[in-house]
N, C-alpha and C positions, 0 to 999 in steps of 0.2 A: 242241040244242049240248051237247057234253061239258063238264061243270061244269069238270074239270080245266084244258081248253083255254083256256076263257074266263076262269078264273084267272090264268091264265099270260099271256094277251093283255092282262090288265087291268095288271097288275104289269110286262109289258114297256112298255105307254105310258106308265106313271109314270115308268119310270126315262128315258122319253126326254123328257118335258115337266115334270116337277115341280121340277127343279132351278131351271132360269132363270125360272119362274113364280113358283116359292117367295122367290126372291130379290127379285123387284120386288116381291111383294105385301108381302114384310114391310117392305122399305124404304120404303114409303110407306102402310101401311094401320097400325092399330094391331091387333096380335096378342095378344088377352087369354090369360093362363093359361100363357104360355110365360116360360121364364128364358132368361138367355145362356149358351150354353154353346159354341159355336162364333163368332169374332168375323168368318167371313167371314159367314154367314148372320144371326148377331145383332150387327149393330155396334155398339159401346160408345159410339162417339162420329161428328160428320160427319169426324174427319179418320180414322175405319176405313173408312168411306163410300169416301173419295177412296183409301186405301192398299189397298181388296178392288178396285179396278178397276170399281165399282157407281155413282160418281155420275153423276147425270143431269140435270146443273145445278142452281140453286139452287132452293131451295123446303124445303118441310116433308118430313121424313123421321121413322123410328121409329127410335127407337135404345133402348139398354139400357143406361142409364149403373151403371159399377160393377159389370156383373154381375147388376142388379136388375131391376127390372119397365119395360114398355114405356114409353117417354115420347115423345111428338111434339115435336119441335123445329126450330125454321129453320137450315139449313147454307147458311151463304156457301162455296161448292166453286169460287168463283174469284178471290175475293184475294190476292193474294200467294201462289199455288199451293193455295190452298183451304183446308179443312177445318176452317174454322170454325164452333163450335156458339153460338148467341147463349144466353144464358142473362137477362140482364137487358134489359127495356124499360119505361124511365121514360117516362112523358104528364105532362104540366102537368095535363092533366083529370084524370088516374086516377094519381097516385102511390102507391107503395108504401112504407110507412114500414119493414116489417119486410123488409130485407136477405135474410134468410132464410126469409120465408114460404112458398115451395114453389108449386107448380102448385095453380091454385083451380079453381072450378067456372068460371068465366070466363077462363082460361088460355088465349091465342089467339097461337102464336108466330107466325103471319103479321102479325101487325100491323094486319089490317084493320080489325078492332072496334075500334082504338083503346084497349084496355085494357093497363094496366100489370102488369107481373110481375116476380117476382125466384123465380127456383128456390133450393133449398135446396142443402144441400151434400151431401147425398145423392144429390143430382138431377144436379150437374154432371158431367161426365166427366173423369177424368184427364188433366190438360193441362200444359203448360210456358210457354205463352205467353199472354197477357190482352192484347184490344184495347178500345179506348174508341172508341166512333164514335157514328154516328146513324142511324136508319135502319135498313134491311135490307141494309148494308153494313160489311163488318170495316174497312174504309179510308177512312172520312172524316176521322180525327183520328190516333191514334198508337197501336201496337203495342210491348208491353215483354215481356221474357223474366222475367216472375213467373207464381207461382200466385193464381189470385182467391181473396179469403177472403169468407165471407158475414158472418162477425164484423166487428169494429174491425179497421181497416188500421192500424199504425203509421206514422208519418212515415217514409218512405223516398225515397232518390235513386236515379232508374234513368235508363240512356240509350234515348231513344225509336229502336225500329229503323229505322222510316220515314225520320225526320229526321236523326237522330245527334245532338239535342240532348237536354239533361238535363232531366227532371222530377221535382217532387217529387210524391206521391200520398200521400193519407190519408183516413183516415173513422174517428170517433169518435164515439158515441151523447151521450157528456156533454160534448163540448169542440168546438172551431172555429176555424179561423184567420181574423182579420179580413180581409174582402174576399176571403175564401177562399185568399187569397195565402199559400201553403203553405209553411211551411220559411222565410216571409223577414219574415211580420208576425206581429202578437201572437197567442198562442194564449189563446182566451177561454173560461172555464167558459160551459157553455149552463143558462144560470139565467132566460130567458124562455120557459121552458115550453118546451120541444123548439123553439126558434125556427131554429137552424140545426144544431143537433145532427144527426149522422147524416149530414151532406154528404157524398158522395163527390167529391171533388176532385182533380184532376189539373192542375200548373201549372208552366207553364217556368219553370226557374230565372232569376232575374233578371226574371221579369214582372210586371206591375203586379197583376193578380188573374188568378185560375184561367182554365185557357184550357177546362178542361170542369169544369163542377162543377154537379149535380142535389140540391137540397135539397127529401128529401120530404115534411118536415113543415111544415103551412103555418103553425101559432103563432098567435096571439092578433092580431097586427096586418099580416098578411102577406095576397097574394093568389096564385091561382096562377100569375100571370107571373111571380113569383118564384122560385117553383118550381125551374125551369130557369133554374139564374142565370147559367151564359155555357157558351160554344162556341165554339171556336177563338180562345179569347180575347177575342172580343166579349161584352160583358154583355147580356145578353137581358131585356128590360123590356114585352115585349109576350107574350103567349101563343101559343105557338108548336105548329104543327101534327104533328112529328115527334117521334119516340122518342129518349131520350137512352140508347144500348144498350153492354152490353158482351159479348164474345166470349171465347171461351177455345178453345185448340188445342195 
């Protein structure tokens, strides 16, 4: 067979089939050695996948945050219009003390293995909204118009997008609010060997103690059941199987 004819036939075949196959592969598989050049093919976030029309339901997708290397993340593509990227999952049995740790060898965005993780600032895609939740849904608690930070978060009063109620949020490595009653109880220095320092707390204004709070440092006299301090305003004194999760969009 003529070599020129075979070459042209191969090129025609690739033109017909490569684009849809390529898009499906890149959204669901890790592709090493590639960088983000086109957001339609190399999505930077779960919202990019929604915007490009390539969403295929909730699950693990490959994104290229901030134009960098490939990273598998869990995408909630259904809650409140979808486009939520899971950036933190904290388990009581496997807490992550460094909120800027980044994806490690045991990183599992599906949460099937029950491994905690906290993506680094370079791994978190650009966003304008942050949701605090549990498990694999961004709609279990509350959402805010704020950029999430992996470093200390100063005391901030925000209006929740789901409930319309006001909430304080706060995180500091060296201090915490008593009962994690953010903004309304006393601010305490963390003098007990990181017992409560680094707690991520979200507290409804006027509430008794935190509505969403996770304290990753076990400290000298605490058990893992103390780490997941509160969810939806209920004090959690037992070991919970689910993850406290943070999402961005």
